[in-house]
C-alpha positions as CSV (number, residue, x, y, z in Angstrom):
1,M,192.9,-181.0,23.4
2,N,194.1,-178.5,20.8
3,R,192.0,-175.9,19.0
4,R,191.6,-177.8,15.8
5,A,190.4,-180.9,17.7
6,V,187.8,-178.9,19.4
7,L,186.6,-177.5,16.1
8,L,186.3,-180.9,14.5
9,L,184.4,-182.2,17.5
10,A,182.0,-179.3,17.3
11,L,181.4,-179.8,13.6
12,A,181.2,-183.6,13.8
13,A,177.5,-183.5,14.3
14,F,177.2,-182.0,10.8
15,A,179.0,-184.8,9.1
16,P,175.9,-186.2,7.4
17,A,175.4,-182.8,5.8
18,F,178.9,-182.8,4.5
19,A,178.5,-186.3,3.2
20,A,175.7,-185.2,1.0
21,A,178.3,-183.5,-1.2
22,Y,179.8,-186.9,-2.0
23,D,179.1,-190.6,-1.1
24,A,181.4,-191.3,1.9
25,A,180.9,-195.1,1.6
26,A,182.0,-194.9,-2.1
27,M,185.3,-193.5,-0.9
28,V,186.3,-196.9,0.5
29,D,186.7,-200.2,-1.5
30,S,186.6,-203.2,0.7
31,S,186.0,-206.9,0.7
32,V,185.4,-209.5,3.5
33,G,188.0,-212.2,3.8
34,T,188.0,-215.9,4.6
35,M,191.3,-215.8,6.5
36,P,192.4,-213.8,9.6
37,L,194.5,-211.3,7.5
38,I,193.6,-207.7,6.9
39,L,195.3,-205.6,4.2
40,T,194.8,-201.9,4.5
41,V,195.9,-199.3,1.9
42,P,195.4,-195.7,3.1
43,H,197.4,-193.7,0.6
44,D,196.8,-194.8,-3.0
45,G,193.5,-192.9,-3.5
46,N,193.1,-190.2,-6.2
47,E,189.5,-189.1,-5.9
48,P,188.2,-185.7,-4.8
49,L,185.7,-185.3,-1.9
50,G,183.1,-183.1,-3.5
51,T,184.0,-179.5,-2.9
52,T,186.4,-180.3,0.0
53,P,189.4,-178.0,-0.1
54,A,192.9,-179.5,-0.2
55,R,194.8,-179.5,3.1
56,K,197.6,-176.9,3.5
57,K,199.8,-178.9,5.9
58,G,201.1,-182.4,6.0
59,V,202.2,-185.0,3.5
60,F,200.2,-185.2,0.2
61,V,202.2,-187.8,-1.8
62,R,200.3,-190.7,-3.2
63,D,201.8,-194.2,-2.5
64,E,201.3,-195.3,-6.1
65,N,200.7,-198.9,-6.9
66,T,200.2,-199.9,-3.2
67,R,196.6,-200.8,-4.1
68,E,197.7,-202.9,-7.1
69,T,200.3,-204.6,-4.9
70,A,197.7,-205.4,-2.1
71,E,195.3,-206.8,-4.7
72,A,198.0,-208.9,-6.3
73,V,198.9,-210.3,-2.9
74,A,195.3,-211.1,-2.2
75,R,195.0,-213.0,-5.6
76,A,198.2,-214.9,-4.9
77,L,197.0,-215.8,-1.4
78,E,193.8,-217.2,-2.8
79,A,195.7,-219.2,-5.5
80,R,197.9,-220.7,-2.8
81,T,195.4,-221.3,0.0
82,G,191.9,-221.0,-1.5
83,K,191.3,-218.2,1.0
84,R,191.3,-214.4,0.7
85,P,192.3,-211.7,3.1
86,Y,190.1,-208.8,4.2
87,I,190.9,-205.7,2.2
88,V,190.2,-202.0,2.9
89,I,191.4,-199.3,0.4
90,A,190.9,-195.6,0.8
91,K,190.0,-194.0,-2.5
92,A,190.1,-190.3,-1.5
93,A,193.2,-188.4,-2.4
94,R,195.6,-187.8,0.5
95,K,195.6,-184.1,-0.1
96,Y,192.1,-184.0,1.2
97,V,192.3,-186.5,4.1
98,D,195.0,-188.8,5.5
99,P,193.5,-192.0,6.9
100,N,196.8,-192.9,8.6
101,R,196.6,-190.0,11.1
102,P,194.5,-189.5,14.2
103,E,191.2,-187.7,13.4
104,D,192.4,-184.3,14.6
105,E,195.4,-184.5,12.4
106,A,193.9,-186.2,9.4
107,L,192.0,-183.4,7.9
108,E,191.6,-179.6,7.9
109,S,188.1,-179.4,6.6
110,P,185.1,-181.1,8.4
111,E,183.8,-181.9,4.9
112,A,186.5,-184.7,4.8
113,L,185.3,-186.3,8.1
114,P,182.7,-188.7,6.6
115,A,185.3,-190.2,4.3
116,Y,187.8,-190.6,7.1
117,R,185.2,-192.3,9.4
118,A,183.9,-194.5,6.6
119,Y,187.5,-195.9,6.1
120,H,188.1,-196.5,9.8
121,D,184.6,-197.9,10.5
122,R,185.4,-200.5,7.9
123,V,188.8,-201.3,9.3
124,A,187.5,-201.5,12.9
125,A,184.6,-203.8,11.8
126,Y,187.0,-206.2,10.1
127,V,189.4,-206.2,13.1
128,A,186.5,-207.0,15.4
129,E,185.3,-209.7,13.1
130,V,188.7,-211.3,12.9
131,K,189.1,-211.3,16.7
132,A,185.6,-212.9,17.1
133,K,186.1,-215.5,14.4
134,Y,189.7,-216.4,15.0
135,P,190.4,-216.0,18.8
136,G,194.1,-215.6,19.5
137,A,195.0,-215.2,15.8
138,G,194.9,-212.4,13.2
139,L,197.2,-210.0,11.5
140,L,196.8,-206.5,10.0
141,V,199.3,-205.4,7.3
142,D,199.2,-201.7,6.5
143,V,200.6,-201.3,3.0
144,H,202.6,-198.1,2.1
145,G,205.1,-196.9,-0.4
146,Q,208.4,-195.2,0.4
147,K,211.1,-193.5,-1.7
148,A,214.1,-193.8,0.7
149,E,215.0,-197.3,-0.5
150,P,213.5,-198.2,-3.9
151,D,214.3,-201.9,-3.6
152,A,213.7,-202.4,0.1
153,V,210.9,-203.3,2.6
154,L,210.8,-201.2,5.8
155,R,209.0,-202.7,8.7
156,G,207.0,-200.4,11.1
157,T,205.7,-201.7,14.5
158,R,206.7,-199.0,16.9
159,A,209.7,-201.2,17.8
160,G,207.5,-204.2,18.4
161,L,204.7,-202.4,20.3
162,T,202.0,-203.1,17.7
163,T,202.9,-206.8,17.7
164,K,202.9,-207.0,21.5
165,R,200.9,-210.2,21.6
166,L,203.2,-211.9,19.1
167,V,206.4,-210.8,20.8
168,D,205.1,-211.7,24.3
169,R,204.3,-215.2,23.1
170,F,207.4,-215.9,20.9
171,G,210.0,-213.3,21.6
172,T,211.5,-210.8,19.2
173,K,212.4,-213.5,16.7
174,A,208.8,-213.5,15.7
175,I,209.2,-210.1,14.1
176,Q,212.9,-210.0,13.4
177,G,214.1,-213.6,13.1
178,G,214.5,-215.8,10.1
179,D,210.9,-217.0,10.2
180,S,209.5,-213.5,10.7
181,L,207.8,-211.7,7.8
182,I,210.9,-209.6,7.0
183,G,213.1,-212.6,7.6
184,L,211.2,-214.7,5.0
185,L,211.4,-211.8,2.5
186,A,215.2,-211.4,3.2
187,A,215.6,-215.1,2.4
188,K,214.1,-214.4,-1.0
189,G,216.8,-211.8,-1.6
190,Y,215.0,-208.6,-0.7
191,K,216.6,-205.8,1.3
192,V,214.8,-205.3,4.6
193,Y,215.0,-203.0,7.5
194,P,215.5,-203.6,10.4
195,A,218.1,-206.3,9.5
196,V,217.2,-209.9,10.2
197,D,218.4,-210.9,13.7
198,A,219.4,-207.3,14.6
199,A,219.9,-206.8,18.3
200,S,217.6,-203.9,18.4
201,L,214.0,-203.6,17.2
202,T,214.6,-199.9,16.3
203,E,213.1,-199.1,12.9
204,M,214.0,-196.5,10.3
205,Q,213.2,-193.0,11.4
206,G,210.1,-191.8,9.7
207,Y,208.8,-195.3,9.0
208,T,208.3,-196.7,12.5
209,G,204.6,-197.4,12.2
210,G,201.7,-194.8,11.8
211,F,198.3,-194.4,13.3
212,T,196.7,-197.4,11.7
213,V,199.0,-200.0,13.2
214,F,199.2,-198.1,16.5
215,H,195.4,-197.8,16.8
216,Y,194.6,-201.4,15.8
217,G,197.7,-203.1,17.1
218,S,197.7,-205.9,19.7
219,Q,199.0,-203.6,22.5
220,N,195.3,-202.6,22.6
221,A,192.7,-205.0,24.1
222,A,190.5,-204.7,21.0
223,G,193.4,-205.0,18.6
224,I,195.4,-207.6,16.7
225,D,199.0,-207.9,15.7
226,A,199.7,-205.1,13.2
227,I,202.7,-204.5,10.9
228,Q,203.3,-201.5,8.6
229,L,205.2,-202.4,5.4
230,E,206.8,-199.6,3.5
231,L,207.6,-200.8,0.0
232,G,210.2,-199.3,-2.3
233,R,209.1,-198.1,-5.7
234,N,210.6,-201.0,-7.6
235,L,208.8,-203.6,-5.4
236,R,205.4,-202.0,-6.1
237,N,205.9,-202.6,-9.8
238,S,206.9,-206.2,-9.4
239,A,204.6,-209.2,-9.9
240,R,207.3,-211.4,-8.4
241,F,207.3,-209.4,-5.2
242,A,203.6,-209.7,-4.7
243,E,203.9,-213.5,-5.1
244,D,206.8,-213.6,-2.7
245,L,205.0,-211.5,-0.1
246,A,202.0,-213.8,-0.3
247,E,204.2,-216.8,0.3
248,A,206.0,-215.1,3.2
249,L,202.6,-214.2,4.8
250,V,201.4,-217.8,4.5
251,K,204.5,-219.2,6.1
252,F,204.8,-216.5,8.8
253,M,201.2,-216.8,9.9
254,D,201.3,-220.5,10.0
255,K,204.6,-220.5,11.9
256,Y,203.3,-218.2,14.7
257,G,199.7,-219.3,14.9
258,L,198.3,-216.2,13.2
259,E,196.4,-218.4,10.8
260,P,194.5,-221.3,12.5
261,A,194.0,-223.1,9.2
262,D,194.1,-226.8,8.9
263,K,197.7,-228.0,8.5
264,A,197.0,-229.7,5.2
265,T,196.1,-226.4,3.6
266,S,199.1,-224.6,5.1
267,R,201.6,-227.4,4.1
268,G,200.1,-227.4,0.6
269,A,200.8,-223.7,0.3
270,S,204.4,-223.9,1.4
């Protein structure tokens, strides 16, 4: 355990005192869903954490419009199916805390710890609820923005690790074939990486799947299948893309048993 981790553990007991400087619960927007899909948005926050100083190391860039995209996808899903996904959105600015990192890497000041834990407590609670209500089903999609490919969707699953349950059941086609999430988006004309039906599950360097999908993915006994989507700038400003992503999610989850909905509802949404 490194020195910073020891320091954070030592100061964790004082988290309630730090929380008094701001309302940690208010740093997370969330809503309970009615389908086994969780959308998480860790990097579109812009709010300060009381007097918490900014971090000096790490990435501070805001993934702008990822919140708006996730919320548009949720509305489109409800319009298509009558059901809504679970949503968890971090509101704190990334320069203070990075929810997509392990705790000992996510912050430099213990004052940010309550906000970090408030976010992950909510995600963990929703993952546990989905597992309990929908045995054998469930999907977490972690929504990010990237600048490398402004018109592309980059998938991150640690080369299939975070979708272990799905790959074990259906093979790699479930995450890379024509009926996979990226396959369905590619069929709509979007550029995706990895390429559909590529021989390797290798993902673009730097976008292979962060802490969220690794921590809550189905390689863990308490996890569910988890996919990180890195969306190019132009897609995050597109109402059409949000609709197309919602449609792809419905078809993908129905195809691979991630949504144990009645078939009439699924067919009506296709």
